[in-house]
C-alpha positions in Angstrom: 0.0 0.0 0.0 1.4 3.3 -1.1 0.9 6.0 1.6 1.3 8.7 -1.1 -1.9 7.5 -2.7 -3.8 6.4 0.4 -3.2 9.2 2.9 -4.9 12.1 1.1 -8.1 14.0 1.0 -10.7 13.9 3.8 -9.2 11.8 6.7 -12.3 11.1 8.9 -11.6 10.4 12.6 -14.4 8.6 14.5 -16.1 10.3 17.5 -16.5 8.5 20.8 -19.6 6.5 20.3 -20.3 3.4 22.5 -23.1 2.0 20.4 -21.5 0.2 17.5 -24.6 0.3 15.3 -24.8 4.0 15.8 -21.1 4.4 15.0 -21.6 2.6 11.7 -24.6 4.7 10.9 -22.5 7.8 11.4 -19.4 6.5 9.5 -21.2 5.1 6.4 -22.4 8.5 5.1 -18.9 10.0 5.7 -17.5 7.3 3.4 -20.4 7.8 0.9 -19.5 11.5 0.9 -15.9 10.9 -0.1 -13.7 10.3 2.9 -10.5 8.7 1.7 -9.2 7.6 5.1 -11.0 6.5 8.3 -9.2 6.4 11.6 -10.9 4.5 14.5 -10.4 6.5 17.7 -12.4 5.9 20.8 -11.2 7.1 24.1 -14.1 5.8 26.2 -14.4 2.2 25.0 -13.0 -0.8 26.8 -10.9 -3.4 25.1 -13.7 -5.7 24.0 -15.8 -2.9 22.6 -12.7 -1.5 20.7 -12.1 -4.8 19.1 -15.8 -5.2 18.1 -16.0 -1.7 16.7 -12.6 -1.9 14.9 -13.7 -5.2 13.2 -17.0 -3.7 12.1 -15.2 -0.6 10.7 -12.6 -2.8 9.0 -15.5 -4.5 7.1 -17.1 -1.2 6.2 -13.9 0.3 4.9 -13.2 -2.7 2.8 -16.7 -2.3 1.3 -15.8 1.3 0.3 -12.2 0.4 -0.5 -10.7 3.1 1.6 -7.7 3.2 4.0 -8.4 2.1 7.6 -6.1 3.3 10.4 -6.4 2.5 14.1 -5.4 5.2 16.6 -2.9 4.6 19.3 -2.9 0.8 19.4 -0.7 -1.2 17.0 -1.8 -4.5 18.7 -5.5 -3.7 17.8 -4.5 -2.7 14.3 -2.8 -6.1 13.8 -5.7 -8.0 15.3 -8.2 -6.5 12.9 -5.9 -6.4 9.9 -6.1 -2.6 9.6 -4.2 -0.8 6.9 -2.1 0.9 9.6 -1.8 2.6 12.9 -1.5 6.2 14.1 0.9 6.8 17.0 0.8 9.7 19.4 3.7 10.8 21.6 3.0 8.1 24.2 2.0 5.2 22.0 5.4 3.5 21.5 8.0 3.7 18.8 7.7 3.4 15.0 10.1 0.5 15.2 8.0 -1.5 17.6 4.9 -0.9 15.5 6.7 -1.9 12.4 7.9 -5.1 14.0 4.4 -5.9 14.9 2.6 -4.9 11.7 5.2 -5.6 9.0 6.5 -3.6 6.2 3.3 -3.4 4.2 1.3 -1.5 6.8 1.1 2.3 7.2 2.5 4.0 10.3 1.5 7.6 11.0 2.9 9.8 13.8 1.6 12.9 15.6 4.2 15.6 15.5 2.1 18.4 17.0 3.9 21.7 16.2 7.4 20.4 15.7 9.0 19.9 12.3 12.1 18.3 13.9 9.9 15.7 15.4 8.5 14.9 12.0 12.0 14.6 10.5 12.9 12.1 13.2 9.6 10.1 12.7 10.3 9.8 9.0 13.9 8.8 9.7 12.6 6.0 11.9 10.3 4.8 9.2 7.0 6.7 9.5 4.9 6.7 6.4 3.1 9.9 7.1 3.1 12.7 9.8 0.4 14.8 11.4 0.5 18.3 12.7 -1.9 20.3 14.8 -4.0 21.6 16.4 -4.2 24.4 13.9 -7.5 25.8 15.3 -9.4 25.5 18.6 -10.8 22.0 19.1 -13.6 20.8 21.4 -12.1 17.3 21.2 -8.7 18.4 22.5 -9.2 21.9 24.0 -5.7 21.9 25.6 -3.9 20.7 22.5 -0.7 22.5 21.5 -1.2 25.0 18.7 0.4 24.8 15.3 0.9 27.6 12.9 0.0 27.3 9.2 3.5 28.3 8.3 4.7 25.0 9.8 3.0 23.1 6.9 5.1 25.1 4.4 8.2 24.3 6.3 7.4 20.7 6.6 6.4 20.4 2.9 9.8 21.6 1.9 11.5 19.2 4.3 9.5 16.0 3.8 8.4 13.7 1.0 5.8 11.8 3.0 2.1 12.8 3.2 1.2 15.5 5.7 -2.0 15.5 7.7 -3.4 18.6 9.4 -5.7 18.2 12.4 -7.5 20.4 15.0 -10.7 22.4 14.7 -10.7 22.1 10.9 -13.8 23.2 9.0 -14.8 23.7 5.4 -14.1 27.4 5.8 -10.5 27.1 7.2 -9.4 23.9 5.6 -8.4 25.4 2.2 -5.6 27.4 3.7 -4.1 24.2 5.2 -4.3 22.5 1.8 -2.7 25.5 0.1 0.1 25.4 2.7 1.0 21.8 2.0 -1.4 19.5 3.8 -2.2 16.3 1.8 -5.1 15.4 4.1 -7.4 17.0 6.6 -8.3 15.0 9.7 -11.8 16.0 10.9 -14.0 14.8 13.7 -16.5 17.5 14.9 -17.2 19.4 11.7 -17.9 16.1 10.0 -19.7 13.9 12.5 -21.6 16.7 14.2 -22.9 18.0 10.9 -26.7 17.8 10.3 -25.9 15.9 7.0 -22.7 13.9 7.4 -22.6 12.8 3.8 -23.0 16.4 2.5 -20.3 17.6 4.9 -17.9 14.9 3.7 -18.6 15.9 0.2 -17.9 19.5 1.0 -14.5 18.6 2.6 -13.6 16.4 -0.3 -14.3 19.1 -2.9 -11.7 21.4 -1.2 -9.0 19.2 -2.6 -10.3 19.5 -6.2 -10.0 23.2 -6.0 -6.3 23.3 -5.4 
């Protein structure tokens, strides 16, 4: 799997929903609307629920032929045969995830507001990097802030895909794409929208305008 092709466009990140059927009902229209990547993230579920939800989403993403990433947990990504894992600062090393998942899987790394951290992640074998939060976020209100100029710096330094995250909307997303983001990671502005499919389509069309 080529990250250059698969980590791009609307990168949907799941909200914390404990009811699996409700989660699937929310995710399906996002995929119908054009999301290219789905990351399973649930900070409130126990291990059994995470496994059940991840397996259900793995099946759904196969139906739509889109990339499926598991947040934080390389072991869970391996168990459900996800396309890859996304690692935060406390989620273990790229090397450990690679040893577990193998060479064909995608490993992404959160680099917050530090280009040097992204360089190191790529040196260790990361397939893509993520920066943010670029804007205020209800999901992570205390997240470190990243400046749009960081994307331009990173784009000149790195050849891997770059994901932007944090308070992204259809109004402010274009500036991030223009600055070098290959993908926009979105939770609230997508899954809290009155029409999820329409919101996904709106985000997806931002990439066709650049």
